[in-house]
N, C-alpha and C positions, 0 to 999 in steps of 0.2 A: 350315438344311440338315436337321437331325434332324426338325423338324416337317414339312418337305416330304416326307421319306422315309416317315414314319409315315402321312401323308395318302395317298401313293401305295399303300402296302400296304393301307390301308383300302379303297381303291377296288378293288384286286385281290380282296380277300377278299369284297367285296359283289357281285362280278360273278356269283357263283353263290349260289343260295339255300342258306343253311346247313342247313336241314332236308333238302334234296335231297342235300347232301354227306354228312350223317350217315347217311341211309338207304342211300346207295350202299355203305356198309360192312356192309349186312345188319342194321342196327339198326332195330327197329320203333318209330317214334314214334306216340304216340296222337294222335287228332284228324286233321282234314282239312288239306290244304295251304292256306295262307293264314290259318290260325288263329294268333292272336298268341302263344300259349304252347302248346308241345307237350313231352311228357315221355317218357322211356324208362328202362329199367334201365341204370345207368351202365356203359358199356363199358370204363371206365378203371380199375375196381377190382373186386375180388371181393366176393361176398356182399351185393350190393345187392338188396333185395327190395321197396323202396318206390318204384321209378321216380323216383330223385332227380335224374337227369340232365335238365336243362331247357333247351329251345331257345326263344329269344325272337325272334319274327319281325320285330318292329319295329326292334330294335337289331342283329339278325343276330349275336347272341352267345349263348354257352351258359354254364351254371353248374350245378355239381353240389352239392346241399345236403349230400351225404354226405362228399365228399372235397375240396370247395372248388376243384375244377378249373374253369377259366374261360378264355374267349377267343373268337376268331372262327374262321372256316373254316380259315385257315392254321394257327392254333394246334392245331385239332382234327386236321388231317392230320399235322402234325409229331408229335403225341403218339401217334396210332394207328400210324403207320408208322415212327416213329423217324427222321425225315428232317431234313435241314438246311432252313433257311428257303428257299433257292433251289429245293431239290428239292420242297418243299411247293408253292411257286408253280408249278413245272412240272406237278406232279400236278393241281393245281386248274385250271390253264388247259386241261388235256386234257378236262375235263368239259364237257358241253354247257351253254351259258348258259340259265338258266331265268328267262325274263322275269317280272316282277311282273304278275300277271293277276288279275282278279276271279274269283270262283267261277263266275259265269255264263260268262265266256270260257273258263275252264279246262275246263268240261264239254264244250267243242267241240274240244278239242285231241286229236290222235292220240297214241297211246302207244307206237307201235312202237319198241322199243329200238334205239338207234344202235349198231351192232356191225360190226366188220370181220370178216365171216363167214369169209373165207378163212384169216386168221391164227388166229382163235379155233377154227375147225374143225380146223386143223392141231394146235393145242395140245390140243384135245379128243381127237383120235386118239392123241396121245402119252400123255395121262392114262389113256385106256382101255387101251392096251397095258401101261402101268405097273400098273394094277389087276389085270389078268389074268396078269401075269408071275409065275412061281414065285419069282423072286429079289427082286422089288421091291414086289409088291402085297400081301404078307401082312398088314401093318398095316391097310390099307384093307379087305381082305376080312374080316378078323377083326372090325373095327368094324361093318361091314354085317351080319355074322352075329349080332353081339351085339344089333343093333337089329331082327332078324327079317327082314332083306332078303336074298333068295336071289341066287345068282350069275346065274340066268336073268333075274330082274327087273333086276339091275344091267346086264346086257348089253342087254336090250330098251330100257331107258331111256337107254342110252349113258352110264352113270355112269363116272367115272374116279377115279384117286387121284394126288395130287401129292406126291412125296417131298420136294420143295423143291430138287431139283438136276436139271440136265440140260436144262431147257426152253429156255434161251437158246441153247445150242449146237445143239439140235435145230431151232429156228426159223431160226437163221442158216444151218444146213445145208440147209434147205428153200428158201433164197433170200430170206428177209425181211430187210430192212435194220433197223438199230438204231432209226431214227426211227419206223418203222412199228410195231415191237415196243413202243416206248415209248408210242405213241398207243393201242395196244390195251388198256392197263390190266392186262396179264397180269404185268408185272414192276414192282417197286418199288425205291426207293433206287438210281436210275440203273442199273437192270438187275442189281443185285447180289442182289436177293431176289425170290422168286416169290410173287405175291399169295396163292396157294392152298396154300402150303407146309403139309404134313402134314394135308391136308384131303381129304375125299370131295368130288368135283366133280360138280355136278348141272347139266346144261344145259337150257335151254328150246329146243325144236326147232320152227322155223317153216319150212314149205315145204321140209323135208328138211335144213335147215342150222341151226346153232346161232345163236340171236339174242340170247342172254343166258346168263350162267353165274353160279352161286352155289356156295358151298362151306361145309362144316361140318367143324371140326377133329375129329380122332380122339383128341385129347389133352384129357381132361376138365379139366385144371388150366390150360389156355391160354385167354386172352381176347384179342380177342373170339372167341367160338365160331363165328361166321358171318362170311363176307366175300362180296363180290359185285363183278362188274365195274362200273365207273362207268356212270352213265346210268340211264334209266328201268327199273324192275323189270318183269319180265313176270309174268303169271299162269301159274305152272308147270302144264304139262300141256295148256294150252288149244290149243296148236298141233298136237297129235297126237290130238285127240278125233275120233270118228266124225262123219259129217255130221249124223246124227240120233241122239239119245240118249233113252231112256225116262226114266232117272233119273240125274242128275248130283249128285255129292257135292262140296261146297265145303269144303275144310279150310283150316287156318290156316298150319301150318308145313311145312317141306320134308319132314321125316320122317313127318309125318302123311300127306302125299301119297304118299310112297314106300310106306308101309304099306298104304294103300288100293289102290295099284296092285299090290302084292304079293298082295292078296286078290282081285284081278281086278275091282275096282269102278271104273267110269268116274268120274274125279275130277280136280279141279284144286286148287291151293293158292295162297293170297294171298301167302305168302312175304314178309311185312313190307310189302306194298304198301298204303300208307295213303290212296291217292287214291280216296275213296268214289265220286265221280262217274265216274271212269274204270272202276272195278271194275263198277259197275252197268251202264254202257254196254256193256262187253265181255262180261260174263256174259249180259246180255239178248240178245247177238248169237249165243249158243250155242243151237242148236235142240234143246232138252231139254224133254220133256213135264213134267218135275218137277225142281225144284232144291231140294236140302236142304243147309242150312248146318249144318255140324258143327264149329263153331269151339271154341276152348279153353274149358274150364269154369272161367273166372276172370273178374274184373271187366272186363278189357279185351276178352276174347272175347265176353262177353255184350253189352257196349256196341256192339261192331262189328256183331254180329248184329242188334241193334235198329236201328242206322242203315241197314244194308243192306236191312232190311225196311220202312224208312220210318217206324219208330215213334218216332224221335228224331233230332235233329241239324240239321234245317233251321230257318231263322228263320220266325217266324210269318207273315211277309208273302211267303214264297216257297213254291212247291209242292215237295213232297218226292218225289224220284225213288226208285223202288223196284224191286226185282227182280221180274220177272214169274213167276208160278207157283212162287214160292219159299216155303219154310217152314223151320223149324229143328228140330233134334233135340237132346235132352239126352243127354250121354254117360252111360254107366252109373256108378253111385256108385263113388267111389274112384279115378276116372280124370280127370286134368285135360286130357289131349289124346289123340288117336287113336294117336300114336306110342307112348304108354305101354302100349297094348293089344297091340302087335305080338308080344311074346314071352310074353304072359299066356295060360295055358291057356284055350282056348275064346274067346280075344279076338275073333276074327272073328265067331263065332256070337253072342256077346253084343252086338256092335255091330249086326249085322244085325237082331237081335231088337229093339234100340232103335229102329231105323228103322221097324219095324212093317210 
C-alpha cells in the first residue's frame, strides 16, 4: 500500500515539468528548457551566491549543494508555500501540463500565458487602489520611491501593492466563487494566504487586459523576493509597445524594465523567462529598427546575451536562431543591472551615453 501511494505521488509530481514549476515562482534557472541540468540561486535559504540550487530534467528532482534541500515538484511547492501534501497536490494540478517536447517542437509552441483575465483584472484593480490609498499603500509607495519609480510611472504601468489581506473578501464580493479564485493562483494555502503578500505587483497587459502578473517583495529579508502567477511567463512590456519602434531596449529584471520606463525608453524585460527559442521568436515579432540587449553585467547575463545573439548555445548540427537587428551594450562600470542606476545621480544620462 505504501509503495502504491508513493508511486501515485510520483506520477502526480511528474505531470508538470519541475523546471516550469520552479520558474513559476519567479526563480530564474539558467539554460534552455529541455537541458538536463539547470541551476539557480537557492530560493530556500539566504546568502546563496553560487547558484547552488540544481534541477535535474531526467529525474525531475532538485538538490541544493548548499543546504541539502532535495525533492520533487510536490516537495518544492510544500517548502515554498508551507503547504500540506494535499494542498501542494491541488496547487500543482492547477498548473498547465507541460508535455515533454524536443527543442525543435518547442520552438513552434505559442507562449500566450493562460490567465483568467476577469479575476486577475479584478485583483489588479484592488492592488492598484491599495497602492494609491493613503491608508494602505505607503509601504508600496515608499519602496517604489526608494527604487526611483515615480507615482506617475506606477499608475501608467498599472502597478499595485498587496498588503496580504482583503483580496479574498473583495473577490467574493465581486461574485467570484472559491473554486475560480483557487484556480486563478492568486491565493495559497486553501485561500488563507495571498500569493503576492507585501509585494509590489507588476502586470503584463495584452489587448488592454492583464495576461500575467509578477511581484517583488518590499521586505529585503524575505525570501523568495519574487513570485509570479503559475503558467508561462510573459515578456514584460511587449503587450504595450507601439506598433513601430526605432530602438527597443531589452532588459533582464522587473525593476530594470521599470527604470527604463521611468526614463521614457521603449523597453521590455525577460523577467526570468529562460525559453530562448520563444524569446527570439517573440522579440523578432516586434517591429523595431534596432534592438539593444542591456542584460545584467554578470556571468548569467552575459551568457544569455551571447545565446540571444546566436554566439553560443546551439548544437553544431543545428542552425542557431538569432535576434534580427540586435546588438548588446555594456553597462557603465560599477553597475550590475539597470535597476542599480535608477537612483544614481545622472544614471539615465550615463546609460544613454553607453548606448551611443
